[in-house]
LUMNU-274777 format. One record per residue (C-alpha): residue in three letters; x, y, z. Coordinates in steps of 0.05 Angstrom, whole numbers, plus 32768, in hexadecimal, padded with zeros to 4 digits. Last residue first. Layout:
! LUMNU-274777
ALAXYZ...
END
This chain:
! LUMNU-274777
TYR7DC8815281BCILE7DE5812481F0GLN7E2581338217ILE7E3D8102824BVAL7E87810D825AASP7E848158826AASP7E428161828FTRP7E4D811D82AFGLU7E8F813182D0ASP7E7381418315VAL7E4F80FD8315PRO7E9080D88311TRP7E8F80AA82D3VAL7E82806182E7GLY7EB0802482E4ASN7ECD800082A7TYR7EA17FC3829BGLN7EC17F998266VAL7EAC7F8B821EASN7ED57F5D81F1SER7EA27F2A81DCPRO7E707F6181CASER7E277F5381DFSER7E277F728224LYS7E297FBE8222TRP7E207FC681D6ASP7DE07F9B81D8TRP7DD47F7C8194THR7D947F5B8179LYS7D9E7F4F812FVAL7DD57F1C8134PRO7DF17F0080F3VAL7E1D7EC180FALYS7E637ECA80DETRP7E797EEB811FASP7E717EA98144PRO7EB97EAA8160GLY7EAD7EEA8187TYR7E8F7F2B816EASN7EC07F618185ALA7F007F39818EGLU7EED7F0C8153VAL7EE67F498125TYR7F2C7F648138GLN7F4D7F218136LEU7F2F7F1480F1THR7F427F5A80D8GLU7F8C7F5880E7CYS7F987F8E80B4PRO7F657FBA80D7VAL7F3C7FDF80A4HIS7F4D801F8080VAL7F25803F8047LYS7F2680487FFBLEU7EDD80527FEAGLU7EB080327FB6VAL7E8380127FECPHE7EC17FF4800CGLU7F077FF07FEETHR7F3F7FDC801DTRP7F7C7FFB803DCYS7FA17FDD8078LEU7FA97FF380C0THR7FD07FD180F8PHE7FB67FAA8133LYS7FBF7FA0817EPRO7F8D7F6F819BPHE7F4B7F8F81ADLEU7F2A7FA181EFTYR7EE67FC381F5LYS7EDD7FED8235PHE7E9C80028257LYS7E8A803D8282LYS7E4B804682ABGLY7E30808D82AFSER7DEA807282BFLYS7DBD8092828BALA7DF2809F8257GLN7E12805B8255THR7E5A8068823DGLY7E8880408210GLY7ED3803C8208ASN7F07802781D7TRP7F417FF781E1ILE7F847FE281C7HIS7FB07FA981E3ASP7FF47F9681FDASP80177FD68211GLU7FD88001820FGLU7FBC802781D4TYR7F7A804F81D8PHE7F45804E81A2PHE7F1380848192PHE7ECF806D8179ILE7EAB80968143ASP7E628086813ALEU7E3C80A080FCLYS7DF0809F80FFVAL7DBA808880D0ASP7D74809B80E9ASP7D6280CE80B1GLU7DA480E68092GLY7DDE80E880C0GLN7DE180F9810APHE7E2780F98128SER7E4180CF8162LEU7E8380DB8186GLU7EAA80AD81B5LEU7EDF80BC81E9SER7EEF8086821BASP7F2580AB8244GLU7F5780E3823AVAL7F3281038200LYS7EF281028227GLY7EB680D4822FPHE7E7580D68208LYS7E61810881D2HIS7E1B810281B5LYS7DF281128176LEU7E2381458158PRO7E0481628119LEU7E1A814880D6GLY7E13817D80A0ALA7E5D81808089LYS7E6681BE80B5GLN7E50819380F1PHE7E83815E80DDALA7EBA819280DAPRO7EA481B2811CILE7EA9816E8141ILE7EEB81588123ASP7F11819A812CALA7F2781878172LYS7F5481538153TYR7F5E810C8168ASP7F9680E58145ARG7FB580CE8186ILE7F7080B3819APHE7F7580808162VAL7F3880858136GLY7F02804F812ALEU7EC4805680FFASP7E7E80398105VAL7E44804880D5ASP7DFE803F80F0LYS7DBC801880EASER7DDD7FD480F2HIS7DA17FB080D0PRO7DBB7FBA808AILE7E027F9F8096VAL7E2B7FC98064ASN7E4E7FA08030CYS7E877F6F8023GLN7E617F388049ARG7E8D7F228082TYR7EC97F528081TRP7EA67F908069GLY7E677F878095LEU7E937F7680D2CYS7EBA7FB780C6THR7E797FDE80C4GLY7E5F7FB98101SER7E9A7FCD812DSER7ECF7FF7810ALEU7EE2800E80C4TRP7F21803880CAPHE7F3A807E80D8LYS7F7680AC80CCVAL7F6980F680DAGLY7F88812580A7LEU7F4F815780B1ASN7F3B81538067ASN7F3F8107806ELEU7F0E810A80A9THR7EDB81318083LEU7EE1810B8041ALA7EDE80C88066ALA7E9F80DF808DLEU7E7D80F5804DHIS7E8D80B4802ALEU7E75808C8067LEU7E3480B48069SER7E2680A8801FLYS7E33805D8027ALA7E07805A8065LYS7DCF807E8040LYS7DD1804E8006ARG7DD680128035PHE7D9A802B805BGLU7D708034801DVAL7D817FED8003ALA7D707FCF8047ASP7D2D7FF6804DLEU7D1A7FE18006SER7D267F988017ALA7D617F727FF9ASP7D787F53803BASP7DAE7F228025PRO7DA27ED8802DTYR7DC47EB9806ALEU7DE47E758057GLN7DF17E85800FPHE7DFF7ECC8023PHE7E3A7EB6804DALA7E587E8B8014ARG7E537EC87FE5ALA7E767EF2801BGLU7EAE7EBE8021ARG7EBB7EC27FD6TYR7EB57F0E7FD7ARG7EEA7F18800CCYS7EF87F638003GLU7F3F7F6D7FEFLEU7F747F848021PHE7FA77FB9800FARG7FEB7FCA802ESER7FFE80138021HIS801980298064SER8064802E8056MET80568044800EGLU802D80808026GLU80698097804FLEU8095808E8012PHE806480B47FE7SER806280EE8019SER80AD80F0801BPRO80B380F27FD0ASN8085812E7FC6LYS807D813A7F7BPRO807E80EF7F6FILE80B580E37F3CGLN80BC80EA7EF0VAL80FF80DE7ED0LYS813381037EA7ILE817780E27EB0ASP81B781097EB8ASP81C280EE7EFFILE817F810B7F13SER815581377EE5VAL810D81457EFBLEU80C6813E7EE2LEU809681447F1BLEU805781197F27GLU801881247F50PRO800880E07F6DLYS7FC480BD7F69GLU7FB980A47FAFTYR7FD480607FBFALA7FBD80197FCEGLY7FEC7FDB7FD3PRO7FE77F917FC8TYR80187F6B7FF3ARG805E7F4F7FE8GLY805D7F717FA5PHE80867FB17FADHIS80CA7FBB7FCDLEU80E97F7F7FAALYS811F7F5B7FD2ARG80FA7F1B7FD8PHE80F77F157F8CPRO81447F0C7F86VAL81437F0B7F39PHE81347ED57F05LYS81417EA17F3BARG80F77E907F43ASP80F27E817EF9MET80A77E797EEDHIS80837E387EE0GLN805E7E377F24LYS80427E7E7F1CLEU80657EB57F43ARG803B7EE37F70LEU804B7F2C7F72PRO80117F4F7F95GLY7FE47F817F72HIS7FE87FCB7F6ATRP7FB07FFD7F79LEU7FA680467F68TYR7F6D806F7F85ASN7F29808B7F6FGLY7F00805A7F9ASER7EEE80377F58ARG7F33801F7F4CGLU7F6C80397F20TYR7FA280057F12PHE7FEC80097F20VAL801F7FDC7EFDVAL80627FD67F21LEU809F7FD47EF3HIS80DC7FB67F15ILE811B7FC47EEFALA81557F947EF9HIS81A17F9A7EFFSER81DB7F6A7EF5ALA81DC7F6C7EA8LEU81957F7C7E91LYS81557F667EB2PHE810E7F807EA6ILE80D97F6E7ED9TYR808F7F797ECDHIS80597F7A7F02LEU800D7F767F06PRO7FF67F5F7EC1ILE7FAC7F4C7EC1GLU7F877F0A7ECAILE7F3D7EFD7EC2GLY7F217ECA7EF2SER7EE77EF37F07LEU7EBF7EE27F45ASP7E7A7EF97F2EASP7E397F0D7F50MET7E547F257F92GLY7E8D7F487F6FASP7ED27F3E7F52LEU7EE47F657F13ARG7F107F977F39PRO7F377F5C7F57ASP7F5A7F4D7F15LYS7F7A7F097F1EASN7FC67F037F15ILE7FFD7F127EE3ILE80497F177EEALYS80727F267EADLEU80BD7F187EA9TRP80F07F387E7DGLN81387F2F7E62PHE81557F6E7E46GLY818B7F707E11MET81727FAB7DE7LYS81527F7C7DB3GLU812E7F597DEDALA81127F9B7E06THR80F97FAD7DC0ARG80D47F6B7DBBPHE80B77F747E02VAL80A07FBA7DF3GLY807E7FA67DB3LEU80597F6E7DD9GLU80437F9F7E0FHIS80147FC77DE3LYS7FDE7FE27E12TRP7FFC801D7E37THR7FE580577E62LYS7FA880347E80ASP7FD380087EABLEU7FF780417ED0LEU8041802E7ED5ALA806D80347F12PHE80BA802D7F14THR80E880077F41THR813480017F3APHE814E7FBE7F51ASP818A7F9C7F70ARG81A37FD87F97PRO81E280017FA3ALA81D9804B7F92CYS81ED805A7F4BPHE81A880747F38TYR81AC80A87F6FLYS81F080C77F77CYS821180C57F32GLU823D81007F40PRO823881467F1FASN820181587F52PRO81C0817F7F55GLY819E816A7F15ASP819C818C7ED0PRO815C81B47EDASER817381CA7F20SER813C81E97F4CARG811481A97F56ILE8153817F7F63GLN816D81B27F96GLU812B81B17FBBILE812781657FB9ASP816C81577FD4LYS8159812D8010ASP811C81137FEBVAL814880F97FB2LEU816C80CA7FE0GLY812C80AD7FFBLEU810F80AC7FB5ILE814B80817FA1LEU8142804E7FD7PRO80F5804E7FD2ASP80F580417F86ILE80B380617F6FLEU80CD80817F2FTYR809880947EFBVAL808380727EBAPRO806480907E7BILE806580607E40ASN807280817DFDHIS809080417DDDSER80D4805F7DD2SER80CF807E7E17ILE80C580397E35LEU810780207E17GLY812F805F7E24LEU8119805C7E6CPHE813280157E6FLYS817680297E51ARG817F80627E82VAL816D80337EBCVAL819E7FFE7EA2HIS81D480337E98TRP81CF804E7EDFARG81CE80087EFETHR820C7FF57ED4SER823180347EEAASP822D801E7F34GLN82487FDA7F1FGLY82827FFC7EF9SER8296801D7F39GLN8290805C7F64SER826880887F36GLY828580CD7F27ARG825E80DD7EEAVAL8255809B7EC8LYS828580607EC4SER828C80387E85PHE825A80017E7BVAL82697FB77E70PRO82307F9F7E47GLY82037F667E5DASN820D7F257E80LYS821E7EF97E43GLN823D7F2F7E17SER82687F477E52LEU827B7EFF7E63TYR82957EF17E1DPHE82BC7F2B7DFELYS82D27F527E3BTYR82D87F1A7E6ETYR82FC7EEB7E3DTYR832D7F227E26LEU833D7F347E6FGLN83477EEA7E7FPHE83737EE07E42LEU83A07F1A7E55LEU83A87EFC7E9BPHE83BA7EB87E7CVAL83EE7ED87E4FLEU840D7EFD7E89SER84117EBD7EB3THR84307E977E79LEU84667ECD7E71SER84767ECC7EBCLEU847B7E807EBBLEU84A97E817E7DALA84D67EB57E9FLEU84DA7E8C7EDFVAL84ED7E4D7EB7VAL85227E717E91ASN85407E8C7ED0LYS85437E467EF0ASN85627E297EB1ILE85997E5C7EB1LYS85AB7E4D7EFAGLN85B17E017EECMET85DF7E0D7EB1
END
């Protein structure tokens, strides 16, 4: 009798376990799947259901925006990196290069797309359709910097980012705006106090930590993983651009405070100089960009941008910086071809090189070449009549984009340290009498050029 009871108990336990397992499967399929989104079947060789979910969410999102005629393009760095390796095969194959789900099934929390603001205006209809399709969404807005100026600090807010979430995957839609320098800009992602900070893992987003500036991309329609999507025609160039896209706004609020203390020079001479300086800067940018030479606003031109969002009228020149590693022998003939004759050439490529070109009337363009050491960066100066050398030391810096006189141009990201190195702690106070050999805070005497080198290192035209 005791043996029979033991077998019955074991059988009942086994039956109970089986029933409980079946209940768990039923519960997951008919409750959790409805709560967290549909359970998708696998797609074309994907590794797991989670991989397939990413693919289906992307496909469903593209169906959503297509139904509202909204053109978007893929800017997800992880996917573009994978696509770039197979770009020739993708371009040549209308149906995609691989029977497996290789790109949109790659492990990630987000897929990132770009939207040009002017291509859509009816977002409420999109949100309603998105909700019917099972998406949750979040809209991030902030101040429109394009409306800021010396006369008005606008408080108008514009949409900068959208996030659509379905199941365990999210779509990050970055809104790009066209700005007066003929480039595209996206804003930072800053959550308002009332927003759900756990909606998605925001820190993992690839776009939004800083504002960014980009050239207008040429797009290519391709098929990857059975999904038709637009991508930048040259993914590797876009990814390189992305890594150096950080953007700094002009500080209009601080500039207005500056002009309250030091009223702006509105004389005819000042207006004329600023007009000529703007034209010269645009021509210099075009010339250097055509050569592929990276440059930034330096010295007084950088100070003018940072302190007063404009050219300093009594500076009488335009100053640019270039790393010596980016020097090209074509620079001088390119500027001469552009109508800017060489005024002087001091130093040599190995040491203290600087070039000066003559612009319209008495406005000149100075290009200073910077040399990198282990713990600092420096550029040189030469006194023509004595052969004396000078050195100007700066803390190491990186480059960011900004907009200056309707031009997308680089400035040091660490602008305050850069300006303070050159002009000291009193950089906010205008100085109209400036001696380049003694006034800068970071100047050092650096010896004398050997007399037998003067013909090469001191050239005046």
